[in-house]
C-alpha positions in Angstrom: -65.5 40.6 65.2 -67.9 39.5 63.5 -68.0 41.7 60.4 -71.7 42.4 57.4 -72.1 39.5 55.9 -74.8 39.1 52.9 -77.6 37.5 55.9 -76.2 39.9 58.1 -77.5 43.9 58.8 -75.5 46.3 60.0 -78.0 46.4 63.6 -77.7 43.2 63.8 -74.3 43.5 63.2 -72.9 45.3 65.8 -75.3 43.7 69.0 -73.7 40.5 67.6 -70.7 42.5 68.1 -71.7 44.1 71.0 -72.7 41.0 73.2 -68.9 39.4 72.6 -67.1 42.2 74.0 -69.5 42.3 76.8 -68.3 38.6 78.0 -64.7 38.9 77.4 -63.5 39.7 81.3 -64.4 36.0 82.9 -64.0 32.5 79.9 -66.0 30.2 82.4 -68.9 32.9 83.0 -69.0 34.2 79.6 -68.9 30.7 77.9 -71.3 29.9 80.1 -73.5 33.6 79.7 -72.8 33.5 75.9 -74.2 30.3 75.1 -77.6 30.6 77.3 -78.4 33.7 75.4 -77.8 31.8 72.5 -80.5 28.9 73.8 -83.1 32.2 74.8 -82.5 34.6 71.8 -83.8 31.2 69.7 -86.3 30.7 71.5 -87.1 34.5 71.6 -87.0 34.2 68.9 -89.3 31.7 67.9 -91.7 33.2 69.9 -92.0 36.3 67.8 -92.5 33.7 64.3 -94.8 31.4 66.1 -96.9 34.7 67.8 -96.1 38.0 66.7 -97.2 40.1 63.5 -96.3 39.7 59.8 -93.8 42.2 60.0 -91.9 40.5 63.1 -92.6 37.5 61.9 -90.6 37.7 58.3 -87.1 39.2 61.0 -87.9 37.0 63.7 -88.1 34.5 61.2 -84.4 35.7 59.4 -82.7 36.3 62.3 -83.1 32.8 63.6 -82.3 31.4 59.7 -79.2 32.6 60.1 -78.9 31.8 64.1 -78.9 28.6 63.3 -77.2 28.0 60.6 -74.0 26.1 60.6 -71.2 29.4 59.3 -72.6 31.4 62.4 -72.4 28.1 64.3 -69.5 27.2 63.1 -68.3 31.3 64.2 -69.7 31.4 67.9 -68.0 27.7 67.9 -64.1 29.4 67.1 -65.3 32.9 68.8 -66.3 30.7 72.2 -63.2 28.8 71.5 -60.6 32.0 71.0 -61.0 33.9 74.0 -60.5 30.7 75.8 -57.4 31.0 73.8 -57.1 34.8 75.3 -57.5 34.2 78.0 -55.6 31.1 79.4 -52.2 33.2 77.5 -53.9 36.5 79.5 -54.3 34.9 82.5 -50.0 33.0 82.1 -49.1 36.6 81.4 -50.4 38.1 83.8 -48.6 35.8 86.1 -45.5 36.0 84.7 -45.5 39.7 84.8 -46.0 39.6 88.0 -43.3 37.0 89.0 -40.7 39.3 87.3 -42.2 42.5 88.6 -41.7 40.7 92.8 -38.0 39.1 91.3 -36.8 43.1 89.5 -38.4 43.9 93.4 -36.9 41.5 95.6 -33.8 41.8 93.8 -33.8 45.8 94.2 -34.1 44.9 97.8 -31.4 42.5 97.9 -29.1 45.8 95.8 -30.4 47.7 98.3 -29.5 46.3 100.8 -26.0 45.8 99.3 -25.5 48.9 99.3 -27.0 50.4 102.4 -24.1 47.8 104.1 -21.9 48.9 102.0 -21.4 51.9 103.2 -21.9 51.1 107.1 -18.3 50.2 107.0 -14.8 51.4 106.5 -13.6 48.8 104.3 -11.4 48.1 107.8 -14.0 47.2 110.0 -15.4 44.6 107.0 -11.5 43.5 106.8 -11.9 43.1 110.7 -15.5 41.3 110.1 -14.1 39.0 107.7 -11.1 37.9 109.4 -12.9 37.8 112.9 -15.1 34.7 111.4 -12.2 32.1 111.2 -13.1 32.4 115.4 -16.1 31.6 114.6 -16.8 28.0 116.9 -19.5 26.9 114.9 -19.2 22.6 112.8 -15.7 23.1 115.6 -13.5 25.1 114.1 -14.4 24.7 110.7 -13.7 27.6 109.0 -10.7 28.8 110.9 -7.4 29.7 108.6 -3.8 30.2 110.6 -3.3 33.0 107.2 -6.6 35.1 108.7 -5.5 34.4 112.6 -1.7 36.1 111.2 -3.1 38.9 109.1 -5.6 39.3 112.7 -2.7 39.4 114.8 -0.6 42.1 112.4 -2.9 43.8 111.3 -5.7 44.9 114.0 -3.4 44.1 117.0 -0.6 46.6 117.0 -0.1 46.5 121.4 1.7 42.9 120.7 5.5 43.0 120.6 7.3 41.1 118.3 8.3 38.3 120.3 4.7 37.6 121.4 3.9 37.8 117.9 6.7 35.3 117.6 4.7 33.1 120.6 1.4 33.3 119.2 2.2 32.3 115.5 3.9 28.6 117.3 0.3 28.0 118.9 -2.2 28.7 116.3 0.4 26.8 114.1 -0.6 23.7 116.6 -4.1 24.2 115.2 
């Protein structure tokens, strides 16, 4: 965060770093709080400069000079902007991760359902279901396919004689 500059003591650098780290959770709240803290610290320092003893005045004056310097204000402004960018990227990343996580769960569930469905029915039952699909009256038998009806009759209705199959094929052919 802040590194030690010629005008800042180790304690001041540590305190400034602690202040910035304390507000990295919610950008809007931290920005407002950080700006309020800056203003309040300046007010307190001005009061100490006016009413404190000589040692306090000297320290407060040094801190106030550093805090109101162009360099410090620029760094503070820069840090606020960087925290905003970091917060935006973090939120976008979380949304992307959440989206991918939900999508992965959805795909995994579909795969599981497909495996369950495949294990529930043997190949003959699946073929029988597929071949019966043309008998669905939706959309005026739009799915009707003569070839599927022939295959259904020949493979699954074994009790038809050849003559009955020929009669049915001629009847189906009229469709």
